[in-house]
C-alpha positions in Angstrom: 76.4 166.1 18.5 79.1 168.1 19.7 80.9 168.1 23.3 79.6 172.0 23.6 76.0 171.1 23.1 75.7 168.8 25.4 76.9 170.5 28.3 73.9 172.8 27.7 71.8 170.0 27.6 73.6 168.3 30.7 73.2 172.1 32.0 69.5 172.8 31.1 67.5 169.7 32.3 69.1 170.9 36.1 67.9 173.7 35.4 64.3 171.9 34.6 64.7 170.1 37.6 65.2 172.5 40.0 62.8 174.8 38.3 60.1 171.7 39.2 61.6 171.6 42.8 60.9 175.7 43.7 57.4 175.5 42.1 56.8 172.6 43.9 57.2 174.7 46.8 56.6 177.7 46.3 52.9 177.2 45.1 50.2 178.7 46.8 47.2 176.3 46.7 47.0 172.5 46.3 45.6 173.9 43.2 48.5 175.1 42.1 51.4 172.9 43.5 49.9 170.0 41.3 49.5 172.1 38.2 52.7 173.5 38.8 55.0 171.0 37.5 53.2 170.4 34.5 53.9 174.1 33.7 57.5 173.9 34.1 57.2 170.9 31.6 55.6 172.7 29.1 59.0 175.2 29.4 60.8 171.6 29.0 58.7 171.6 25.3 59.2 174.6 24.1 63.1 174.0 24.8 63.4 170.4 22.8 61.2 172.6 20.0 64.3 175.1 20.1 66.3 172.9 19.6 65.5 171.0 17.1 64.6 173.7 15.0 66.6 176.7 16.0 69.6 174.9 16.8 73.2 175.3 14.5 73.2 172.2 12.9 70.6 169.3 12.7 70.3 167.4 15.6 70.2 163.7 16.7 66.8 163.8 18.6 67.1 160.6 20.0 70.5 161.7 21.6 68.8 164.8 22.8 65.7 162.9 24.8 68.6 160.3 26.2 70.9 162.6 27.2 68.2 165.2 28.9 67.2 161.9 30.8 69.9 161.2 32.3 70.5 164.5 32.8 67.6 165.1 34.8 68.5 161.4 37.1 72.1 162.3 37.4 70.7 165.9 39.1 68.7 163.9 41.7 71.3 160.6 42.3 74.2 160.9 41.0 74.1 156.6 40.9 70.4 156.4 38.6 70.4 154.9 35.1 67.5 154.8 32.7 68.8 151.9 30.3 66.3 151.8 27.1 64.7 147.8 26.1 67.9 146.5 24.6 70.4 148.4 27.4 68.0 146.0 30.1 68.0 143.6 28.6 71.8 142.9 28.2 72.1 144.5 32.5 69.7 141.3 33.4 71.3 139.3 31.3 75.0 140.4 33.0 73.3 139.5 36.5 72.5 136.2 36.1 76.1 135.7 35.0 79.2 135.6 36.9 81.6 137.4 34.8 85.0 139.1 34.9 85.4 142.4 35.1 87.8 145.5 36.4 86.9 146.0 40.1 85.6 149.3 40.1 82.8 151.7 41.9 81.4 154.0 39.7 79.4 157.2 39.7 78.5 160.5 38.0 78.8 162.6 41.4 81.6 164.7 41.1 81.4 164.6 37.1 79.0 164.8 34.0 81.4 161.2 33.6 81.7 158.7 35.1 84.2 159.3 37.9 86.0 156.7 40.2 83.9 156.5 43.6 87.1 153.6 44.6 88.6 150.7 43.5 88.6 146.9 44.7 92.0 146.3 46.7 93.8 144.2 44.5 91.7 144.2 41.2 92.3 145.5 37.6 91.6 148.9 38.2 93.9 149.1 41.8 96.5 147.3 39.9 96.9 150.3 37.5 96.6 152.7 40.5 93.2 153.8 39.4 91.6 156.0 42.7 88.7 157.9 43.7 88.6 161.1 42.0 89.5 159.7 38.3 87.1 160.3 35.8 86.0 157.7 32.9 86.0 159.3 30.1 85.6 156.4 27.8 85.1 152.8 26.9 86.4 151.3 24.4 86.1 154.9 22.6 82.3 155.1 23.8 81.8 158.2 25.5 80.9 158.1 28.6 79.2 161.2 28.9 75.3 159.8 28.2 76.1 156.3 29.0 73.8 154.9 32.0 76.0 154.1 34.8 74.4 150.8 35.4 75.3 150.1 31.4 78.5 151.2 31.8 79.1 148.4 35.1 77.7 145.9 31.9 81.0 146.8 28.9 83.2 146.6 31.7 82.4 143.2 32.0 83.3 140.0 30.3 85.3 137.1 29.8 88.1 136.5 31.9 92.0 137.4 29.8 89.9 140.1 27.7 90.6 143.5 27.9 89.2 146.8 27.9 90.4 150.0 26.9 89.9 153.3 29.1 90.2 157.2 28.5 90.7 158.2 31.9 90.9 162.0 33.6 93.2 162.9 36.7 92.5 166.2 38.1 96.5 167.4 37.6 96.9 166.0 34.4 95.6 168.0 31.7 95.5 165.1 29.0 93.5 161.9 28.9 95.3 158.8 29.1 94.3 155.8 27.3 95.2 152.5 29.6 94.3 149.1 28.6 93.7 146.7 31.7 92.8 142.9 31.1 89.2 141.5 32.7 89.6 139.2 36.0 87.2 137.2 38.3 87.2 140.2 40.9 87.2 138.6 44.6 86.4 141.0 47.4 90.0 141.0 50.1 89.9 139.1 53.3 88.8 141.4 55.9 92.1 141.4 58.9 92.8 141.9 62.6 96.3 142.3 64.7 97.4 144.0 67.5 99.5 147.7 66.9 101.6 147.7 70.0 101.2 146.3 73.0 97.1 147.1 73.5 96.1 148.3 70.5 93.4 146.1 67.9 93.3 146.5 64.4 90.9 145.8 62.9 90.5 145.9 58.8 87.6 145.9 56.8 87.1 146.0 53.0 83.8 145.8 52.3 80.7 145.6 54.1 79.1 142.6 52.0 76.7 140.4 53.5 78.3 138.3 56.8 81.5 141.1 57.3 80.0 143.0 60.9 79.6 138.8 62.2 83.3 138.7 60.9 84.1 141.5 63.4 82.8 140.5 65.9 84.8 137.4 65.3 88.1 139.3 64.9 87.0 141.7 68.1 86.8 138.2 70.3 90.4 137.2 69.3 92.0 140.5 70.0 90.8 140.5 73.2 92.6 137.4 74.0 95.6 138.9 72.9 95.3 141.8 75.0 93.2 143.8 73.4 92.8 147.3 75.8 92.0 149.9 72.4 90.7 149.3 69.2 91.0 150.4 65.9 88.4 150.2 62.9 89.4 150.6 59.7 86.6 151.5 57.1 88.6 152.6 54.8 88.2 152.0 50.9 85.0 150.3 51.9 82.8 151.2 49.1 80.6 148.2 48.3 78.8 146.9 51.0 74.9 146.0 51.9 73.2 148.3 53.9 71.9 146.2 56.2 75.7 145.0 57.2 76.1 149.4 58.2 74.1 148.8 61.4 75.0 145.7 62.0 78.6 146.2 62.4 77.1 149.7 64.7 75.4 147.6 67.1 78.8 145.5 67.7 79.7 148.8 69.6 76.6 150.5 70.5 74.3 149.6 73.7 71.5 152.9 72.9 70.9 155.3 70.8 69.5 155.5 66.9 72.0 153.8 64.8 70.1 156.1 61.2 66.5 156.0 59.4 65.4 154.8 56.6 63.0 157.4 54.2 61.3 157.9 50.7 58.6 159.9 49.8 56.9 155.7 49.0 58.8 153.9 51.1 57.7 153.4 54.9 60.4 155.1 57.6 61.9 152.9 59.6 64.3 153.5 62.3 67.9 151.3 63.4 68.4 150.9 66.9 71.1 149.7 69.1 70.5 146.0 70.2 73.0 145.5 73.5 72.7 142.0 73.1 74.6 142.5 70.1 77.7 144.4 71.8 81.1 142.9 71.4 83.0 145.5 72.6 82.3 148.6 75.2 86.4 149.9 75.3 87.8 152.2 73.5 87.0 152.8 70.1 88.4 154.8 66.9 86.9 154.7 63.3 88.9 155.5 60.0 87.7 157.0 56.7 88.3 158.5 53.4 87.3 159.2 50.3 86.5 155.7 48.9 84.3 155.1 52.1 81.0 154.7 51.4 76.8 152.7 51.9 77.1 150.7 54.7 80.4 152.2 56.0 79.2 155.9 56.1 76.2 154.4 58.3 78.3 153.0 60.7 81.4 155.6 60.5 78.1 158.4 61.6 76.5 156.5 63.7 79.5 155.6 66.3 80.7 159.5 66.1 76.9 160.9 66.0 76.3 158.5 69.0 79.8 159.8 70.9 80.9 156.5 70.7 84.2 156.5 68.7 87.2 158.7 67.9 86.3 159.3 63.8 89.6 160.2 61.8 90.5 161.0 58.8 88.9 162.0 55.6 85.1 163.2 54.8 83.5 160.2 53.1 82.2 159.5 49.5 78.8 160.5 50.2 76.0 157.7 49.0 73.6 155.7 50.8 70.7 154.4 49.8 67.9 151.4 48.8 67.8 151.7 44.9 65.4 149.4 42.3 64.6 149.1 39.2 61.6 150.8 38.0 60.0 149.2 34.6 59.5 152.2 31.7 56.9 151.9 29.0 59.5 151.5 26.4 60.1 148.0 27.9 63.4 149.7 29.9 63.9 150.7 33.5 64.7 153.4 35.9 67.4 151.9 38.0 66.5 155.1 41.1 67.3 155.4 45.0 63.4 154.9 46.3 64.6 156.1 50.6 68.5 157.8 51.7 69.8 157.2 54.9 70.1 159.4 57.7 72.4 159.8 60.5 71.3 160.1 64.0 71.5 163.9 63.6 68.9 163.7 60.5 71.1 164.8 58.2 71.3 162.8 55.0 74.6 160.6 54.0 74.2 161.3 50.0 74.1 165.0 51.1 76.5 165.9 53.6 79.1 162.6 54.0 80.5 161.9 56.8 82.9 164.0 58.1 85.6 163.1 60.9 85.5 164.9 64.1 89.4 164.6 63.4 90.2 165.7 59.9 93.3 164.2 58.6 94.4 164.5 55.3 95.6 161.0 53.9 99.0 160.1 52.6 98.1 157.7 49.6 99.8 158.5 46.5 97.9 158.7 43.4 100.5 157.3 40.5 100.5 159.1 36.6 98.3 156.4 34.1 101.0 155.9 31.2 100.9 153.8 28.8 103.8 152.2 28.6 104.0 151.6 32.1 101.9 150.1 33.8 103.7 147.7 36.1 105.3 151.5 37.7 101.4 152.0 37.7 101.4 148.8 39.7 103.6 149.3 41.9 102.8 152.1 42.9 99.2 151.5 43.7 100.0 148.9 46.2 102.2 152.6 48.5 98.0 153.6 48.9 97.1 150.4 50.2 95.4 151.6 54.0 97.6 149.2 56.1 101.4 150.3 55.6 103.9 148.3 57.6 104.6 150.5 59.9 101.2 153.2 61.4 104.4 156.0 61.3 103.6 155.7 58.0 99.9 156.2 57.6 99.2 159.7 59.0 95.1 159.1 59.8 95.8 155.9 61.3 98.9 157.4 62.9 96.4 160.3 64.7 93.6 157.4 66.0 96.7 155.6 68.0 97.4 158.7 69.7 93.9 160.1 70.5 93.1 156.4 71.9 95.8 157.2 73.6 95.8 160.5 75.0 98.9 162.2 73.5 97.0 163.9 71.2 94.8 167.0 71.7 91.7 166.4 72.0 89.9 169.1 70.3 87.9 168.9 67.7 89.6 169.6 64.2 88.3 172.1 61.4 84.6 170.8 60.3 86.2 171.2 56.5 86.4 167.8 55.0 90.3 167.3 55.1 91.3 167.2 51.3 94.2 165.1 50.0 95.8 165.8 46.6 93.8 162.9 45.3 90.9 165.2 46.8 88.4 165.9 43.5 86.1 169.3 43.1 82.8 169.3 44.2 81.3 170.8 41.6 77.7 170.4 43.4 76.2 170.2 46.2 77.4 152.5 47.0 72.7 149.2 52.0 75.4 151.0 49.0 73.4 150.2 46.3 74.0 146.5 45.2 75.5 146.0 41.9 72.5 146.9 40.2 
């Protein structure tokens, strides 16, 4: 099946989803609303039949079906997957065993192929310079266009020391680049805290896995003993997380107000509210975000900004905070699908709107070019994008936050449009971040 046909198929799938939604809204009575989806499914059946009978060449109908299903899922949830029986079995087996990987967090939010949300600091992917917005066109020569997202994670994992070949496309480089990475046991970076200046503390939170909010509370008390009067909470590159940690982290700084709500079609609405007994810091606060901020970290940033508790500085976040579950299908496979999404205190769905800082500042983190014969240079260049450079003056986002806390910067909010760095991916359409599926 050629690339053009695949593109058309994904587009048609998306259009069909749109038709289903429009039909549900425009139905004039309950009976019409009940029958409308089935009318559009008839359209889908006709399109399917026309492809089989009239396309220029005999298509592989199994691939057509799988492509249509995945196109349908990606339209409603960029982290969704359909796994057939064999893939689902491999997925469950991989979940049981702790295997080596590359440290990539992937989605389909910006591309039909897999796009990089972020690379875990220190991981093989990070050392090679892979970063937000990069497109993974193929894994070991297999195209990712119709590959279930969850199965891609399975393919990226294996025994330590074994290799994976990735075909990577970067927006500023027209030709795909093939790179080879060695799998290793990925360890999340340690949460760090330090004083920057006489009275300002900086806590860098690389992820929001279980227990991280408690660690932040401990670090706040530690910095207070060192004379901290102002605090910067760095949530950049916090792409892996558990949803509950987002609310728990916000509660450390909020003594009242709604943190977030969680809603789904068949999910009982849940409202997370601030608990004054949990507060550990009532002083001045700034929060840093970028395109690699996702999930629980977005819940925290939105809660502190909407409740006017903190100055949120940096780039627009990635945009995903949802609860996902595996839903078995009759063929022995499963759908991995969002069943509930988090909304900000202002009622905005994070997956649809992301979190836009009141003080938008483009990051100055470099994105190295990937070269087949110069992996070392790429790894060295990747160090330049760390969220905690040696000097705050070298970090535009951190520098702005310090100015705001010190009162030297203008207090007017920046443009509501998201700051766009040279690595910002184009948005073609409108990671509890899902724990690893």
